C-alpha positions in Angstrom: 107.0 59.2 94.2 105.8 55.9 92.7 105.2 54.4 96.2 103.0 57.2 97.1 100.8 56.4 94.0 100.8 52.7 95.1 99.9 53.5 98.6 97.1 55.8 97.5 95.8 53.1 95.2 96.2 50.4 97.9 94.2 52.3 100.4 91.8 54.0 97.9 90.4 50.9 96.4 89.3 49.3 99.7 87.9 52.7 100.8 86.0 52.8 97.4 84.5 49.4 98.2 83.5 50.6 101.7 81.7 53.6 99.9 79.9 51.2 97.6 78.7 49.3 100.7 77.6 52.5 102.5 75.8 53.5 99.2 74.2 50.1 99.0 73.0 50.4 102.6 71.5 53.8 101.8 69.8 52.6 98.7 68.3 49.5 100.6 67.1 51.3 103.7 66.6 54.9 102.7 66.7 55.0 98.8 64.8 57.1 96.4 62.0 54.6 96.1 60.8 52.2 93.5 61.6 51.8 90.5 64.9 53.6 91.2 66.1 51.5 94.1 66.6 48.5 91.9 68.3 50.4 89.2 70.7 52.3 91.6 71.3 49.2 93.6 72.3 47.3 90.4 74.7 50.2 89.5 76.1 50.1 93.0 76.7 46.5 93.0 78.4 46.6 89.6 80.6 49.6 90.9 81.6 47.5 94.0 82.4 44.5 91.9 84.6 46.6 89.6 86.4 48.0 92.6 87.0 44.4 93.9 88.3 43.5 90.5 90.6 46.5 90.3 92.0 45.6 93.7 92.4 41.9 92.7 94.4 43.3 89.6 96.4 45.6 91.9 97.4 42.5 94.0 98.3 40.5 90.9 100.6 43.3 89.8 102.4 43.4 93.1 102.5 39.6 93.7 100.1 39.3 96.7 97.2 37.6 94.9 97.7 34.1 96.4 96.8 34.7 100.0 95.7 38.3 99.4 92.7 37.2 97.4 91.4 35.0 100.2 92.0 37.8 102.8 90.2 40.3 100.6 87.3 38.0 99.8 86.6 37.2 103.4 87.0 40.8 104.6 84.8 42.1 101.8 82.1 39.7 102.7 82.4 40.6 106.3 82.2 44.4 105.4 79.2 43.8 103.2 77.2 41.4 105.6 78.1 43.1 109.0 77.8 46.5 107.5 74.2 46.0 106.1 73.1 44.3 109.3 74.7 47.1 111.3 73.0 49.8 109.3 69.6 48.1 109.8 70.2 47.8 113.5 71.4 51.4 113.8 68.4 52.8 112.0 66.1 50.7 114.3 68.0 52.0 117.5 68.2 55.7 116.2 64.9 56.4 114.6 62.8 53.3 115.3 59.5 53.5 117.0 57.8 51.0 119.3 54.1 50.3 118.4 51.6 47.9 119.9 50.2 45.4 117.3 47.8 42.6 117.2 48.9 39.4 115.3 46.2 38.8 112.7 47.8 35.8 110.9 50.9 33.5 111.1 51.9 32.0 107.9 54.8 29.7 107.0 56.2 30.3 103.5 59.0 28.6 101.7 61.0 28.8 98.5 64.1 27.1 97.2 66.3 29.0 99.6 64.4 28.0 102.7 61.4 28.7 104.8 60.2 31.6 107.0 57.3 32.7 109.0 55.1 35.8 108.2 53.2 37.5 111.0 50.3 39.6 109.7 49.9 42.5 112.0 47.3 45.2 112.8 49.2 48.0 114.5 48.2 51.2 116.3 48.9 53.8 113.6 48.6 51.3 110.7 52.2 50.3 110.2 54.0 47.9 110.0 51.6 45.4 108.5 53.9 42.4 108.7 57.0 41.1 110.2 59.1 37.9 109.1 61.3 35.5 111.0 63.3 32.5 109.9 61.7 30.4 112.6 58.4 30.5 114.6 58.3 32.6 117.8 57.3 30.1 120.5 55.4 32.7 122.5 53.5 34.6 119.9 50.0 33.4 118.9 47.5 34.8 116.6 45.3 37.4 118.3 48.0 38.3 120.7 49.3 41.8 121.3 53.0 42.4 120.9 55.4 45.3 120.6 57.2 45.9 117.4 60.1 48.2 116.5 59.9 49.7 113.1 61.4 52.5 111.0 58.6 54.9 110.3 61.0 56.9 107.8 62.7 54.2 105.8 62.9 50.5 105.2 64.7 49.1 108.0 63.4 45.6 108.8 60.8 45.6 111.6 61.4 43.3 114.4 60.0 42.4 117.9 61.1 45.3 120.3 62.6 42.6 122.7 64.8 41.4 119.7 66.2 44.8 118.7 70.1 44.3 118.8 72.9 47.0 119.7 74.3 48.1 116.3 77.7 48.6 117.6 78.6 44.9 117.5 78.0 44.5 113.8 79.4 47.8 112.9 82.6 47.0 114.9 82.9 43.7 113.0 82.6 45.6 109.7 85.3 48.0 110.9 87.6 45.1 111.5 87.0 44.1 108.0 87.7 47.5 106.7 91.0 47.5 108.7 92.1 44.2 107.4 91.5 45.4 103.7 93.5 48.7 104.4 96.3 46.7 105.8 96.3 44.3 102.8 96.3 47.2 100.4 99.2 49.0 102.2 101.1 45.6 102.4 100.5 45.2 98.7 101.5 48.6 97.8 104.9 48.2 99.5 105.6 44.9 97.8 107.1 46.5 94.7 
């Protein structure tokens, strides 16, 4: 009976982390709106951190914390990054709309983390008003008409229509991370 509890914990904690990532994705792309997005996002991040800490304690108790911590850290990062990218791409693919826009300005911005380009837009229908890209588009100039894919309902990151990616790749990578954490949890539970 004790093993069933360990197995439930070994599988439940990684699934709890996945639930936190999904909740964060909802908060970022579809959340309740300001100022609640920041507060809810902070609560979700703290909850995800606590789940990771409890999983680490679980691994320490069962003697798999040496290599298991590295595996879990990498898998958790993969789940978080690929999951959020996949959710953004999925929203653009599912409910995104293409709109014709005129580029009104191209501005290079920078801070301590790096630089990016902001493209001011005047779009049919009024939105979006801007897109950002880490590098300058070689074929986009001020005054030019371009096609943009944006999410009229939520906050998915708008992009050039030609750059919209298939969400299945990122979501499949996140699923591999989920599988790795579940296998690690099961392996850890059976070590006692």
